[in-house]
DOSETI-858076 format. One line per 8 residues: for each residue z, x, y of C-alpha. Coordinates in steps of 0.1 Angstrom, whole numbers, plus 5000, padded with zeros to 4 digits. Layout:
Z:X:Y | ...
***
This chain:
7819:8762:4459 | 7788:8741:4465 | 7779:8726:4499 | 7789:8692:4485 | 7823:8704:4474 | 7829:8721:4507 | 7819:8690:4526 | 7841:8668:4505
7871:8691:4511 | 7865:8690:4548 | 7863:8652:4546 | 7896:8651:4527 | 7913:8673:4553 | 7900:8652:4582 | 7910:8619:4564 | 7944:8624:4547
7956:8600:4520 | 7991:8597:4506 | 7983:8617:4476 | 7954:8642:4482 | 7958:8657:4447 | 7952:8623:4431 | 7921:8619:4452 | 7908:8653:4441
7917:8646:4405 | 7898:8613:4404 | 7867:8623:4424 | 7837:8620:4400 | 7806:8641:4405 | 7785:8629:4434 | 7754:8625:4411 | 7774:8599:4390
7786:8578:4419 | 7756:8574:4442 | 7731:8547:4433 | 7708:8543:4463 | 7702:8506:4456 | 7739:8501:4464 | 7738:8526:4493 | 7710:8518:4517
7725:8538:4546 | 7724:8569:4525 | 7689:8562:4514 | 7676:8567:4549 | 7688:8603:4549 | 7667:8612:4518 | 7630:8614:4510 | 7615:8579:4507
7614:8569:4470 | 7640:8595:4460 | 7668:8583:4439 | 7701:8597:4426 | 7709:8580:4393 | 7743:8577:4376 | 7750:8575:4339 | 7733:8547:4320
7763:8524:4318 | 7785:8534:4348 | 7785:8516:4381 | 7810:8529:4406 | 7833:8508:4426 | 7821:8500:4461 | 7848:8520:4479 | 7836:8551:4461
7800:8542:4471 | 7810:8539:4507 | 7827:8573:4505 | 7796:8589:4489 | 7774:8574:4516 | 7797:8588:4542 | 7795:8622:4526 | 7757:8621:4528
7759:8611:4564 | 7782:8641:4571 | 7757:8663:4553 | 7729:8649:4574 | 7748:8655:4607 | 7757:8690:4597 | 7720:8698:4587 | 7707:8682:4620
7732:8702:4640 | 7721:8734:4624 | 7684:8725:4629 | 7689:8720:4667 | 7712:8749:4673 | 7695:8770:4700 | 7713:8801:4687 | 7699:8796:4652
7668:8818:4647 | 7654:8791:4625 | 7658:8763:4651 | 7628:8739:4652 | 7623:8724:4686 | 7601:8694:4693 | 7586:8696:4728 | 7571:8667:4747
7534:8670:4758 | 7543:8677:4794 | 7567:8705:4785 | 7540:8721:4763 | 7516:8720:4792 | 7542:8735:4816 | 7549:8764:4793 | 7512:8770:4785
7502:8769:4822 | 7530:8793:4832 | 7521:8817:4804 | 7484:8817:4811 | 7489:8823:4849 | 7511:8853:4842 | 7487:8867:4816 | 7458:8864:4841
7477:8883:4867 | 7489:8910:4843 | 7453:8914:4830 | 7440:8919:4866 | 7464:8948:4870 | 7455:8964:4836 | 7418:8962:4838 | 7416:8936:4810
7385:8916:4820 | 7383:8901:4785 | 7417:8884:4788 | 7409:8872:4824 | 7377:8856:4811 | 7393:8841:4780 | 7422:8823:4799 | 7400:8811:4828
7384:8776:4828 | 7346:8780:4825 | 7343:8812:4846 | 7310:8817:4864 | 7293:8850:4872 | 7308:8849:4907 | 7343:8844:4891 | 7336:8875:4870
7327:8894:4901 | 7359:8886:4918 | 7379:8894:4887 | 7362:8928:4889 | 7373:8931:4926 | 7409:8927:4916 | 7406:8951:4887 | 7388:8977:4909
7416:8976:4935 | 7442:8980:4908 | 7423:9009:4894 | 7424:9025:4928 | 7461:9022:4931 | 7462:8988:4949 | 7476:8964:4922 | 7489:8929:4927
7527:8929:4921 | 7539:8896:4906 | 7573:8885:4919 | 7575:8853:4899 | 7557:8822:4889 | 7568:8786:4887 | 7552:8753:4877 | 7551:8731:4908
7536:8699:4892 | 7527:8689:4856 | 7518:8660:4835 | 7508:8658:4798 | 7473:8670:4807 | 7473:8692:4838 | 7496:8715:4858 | 7497:8736:4889
7514:8770:4890 | 7524:8790:4921 | 7529:8828:4917 | 7546:8848:4944 | 7527:8881:4947 | 7527:8912:4968 | 7494:8930:4975 | 7503:8967:4972
7476:8974:4998 | 7483:8993:5031 | 7456:8972:5049 | 7472:8939:5039 | 7506:8952:5047 | 7495:8964:5082 | 7481:8930:5089 | 7511:8911:5075
7492:8894:5047 | 7505:8912:5017 | 7531:8886:5006 | 7511:8856:4993 | 7511:8827:4969 | 7485:8830:4941 | 7480:8794:4929 | 7465:8783:4896
7453:8749:4883 | 7457:8743:4845 | 7435:8721:4824 | 7423:8720:4788 | 7443:8751:4779 | 7428:8773:4806 | 7435:8781:4843 | 7416:8782:4875
7426:8809:4900 | 7425:8795:4935 | 7425:8810:4970 | 7457:8827:4982 | 7481:8807:5003 | 7508:8819:5026 | 7486:8842:5047 | 7451:8846:5059
7435:8871:5035 | 7403:8870:5056 | 7421:8892:5081 | 7422:8920:5055 | 7386:8914:5044 | 7372:8914:5080 | 7390:8946:5089 | 7377:8963:5058
7342:8950:5064 | 7342:8962:5101 | 7355:8996:5091 | 7329:9001:5064 | 7301:8989:5087 | 7312:9015:5113 | 7321:9044:5091 | 7304:9039:5058
7273:9019:5068 | 7250:9030:5039 | 7276:9022:5012 | 7286:8991:5029 | 7250:8979:5028 | 7247:8989:4991 | 7280:8977:4977 | 7299:8954:5000
7276:8933:5021 | 7271:8899:5006 | 7233:8901:5008 | 7233:8931:4986 | 7237:8907:4957 | 7218:8877:4943 | 7226:8845:4961 | 7254:8826:4944
7263:8855:4922 | 7293:8867:4943 | 7321:8853:4963 | 7322:8867:4998 | 7347:8864:5026 | 7346:8876:5062 | 7315:8898:5056 | 7329:8914:5023
7314:8908:4989 | 7343:8906:4964 | 7330:8927:4936 | 7341:8956:4915 | 7314:8978:4931 | 7329:8970:4965 | 7364:8975:4954 | 7355:9010:4941
7345:9018:4977 | 7373:9001:4995 | 7403:9012:4973 | 7402:9049:4981 | 7397:9042:5018 | 7426:9017:5022 | 7450:9042:5038 | 7423:9053:5063
7415:9017:5072 | 7452:9010:5077 | 7455:9040:5100 | 7424:9029:5119 | 7440:8995:5125 | 7471:9012:5138 | 7450:9033:5161 | 7435:9003:5177
7402:9002:5156 | 7383:9028:5176 | 7346:9032:5171 | 7332:9063:5154 | 7330:9093:5177 | 7297:9093:5196 | 7291:9057:5184
***
């Protein structure tokens, strides 16, 4: 049975007549009863300019034309319902500009954070909006910490504002870092701005990360002064080439020094930050 026959049968069941058999017996083929010049409502469901022609001398009665038009309407509704069915793998969804921006912003923020934990500098650079050399250095800082066993655990991200052009995304993160945990700044918000299909990573909110950076810088200056001068002091780098905070240059070189010492620094904080013996 064709789709047209099946639909016509459903139509008949839903709209009983005194003699259904007579209706079935007298129903002519659809191709012979529909002339779009007499069925403008049906014409809107078909490709512009398309035409279903009947026989050369037959012109159906208007009641039959109305029924044919209704059949086409039913077919159109059935097709549209199938098209928009969210459970249909072939569903085609049309999204508004703002929804496209929201989804893209959320995806890029999550990809950026995932890449920072897997050492994927290429992806971090690709999804970032016009990253500078200093940006690249701080991306390396996060990658270096993750390589040393101090990743950034992502608890979830949400779009907090959006329009058809820009968006902001807040990601709840946990710094798996004993120094940050000791100082109570391990649970933070990692915010992102989205524009032109890229994201800017912004400063953490929800805690003062400079407490972590200062503690680490103070420990290194006291216990690892040579390496601190070489790898972690801001003036060890060209001006403007790094982002520094509380005496710590946020670079991969510095992270490779800081990461393995994190547990010692946390214990040092618990011990009251004593100076080196004989210092």
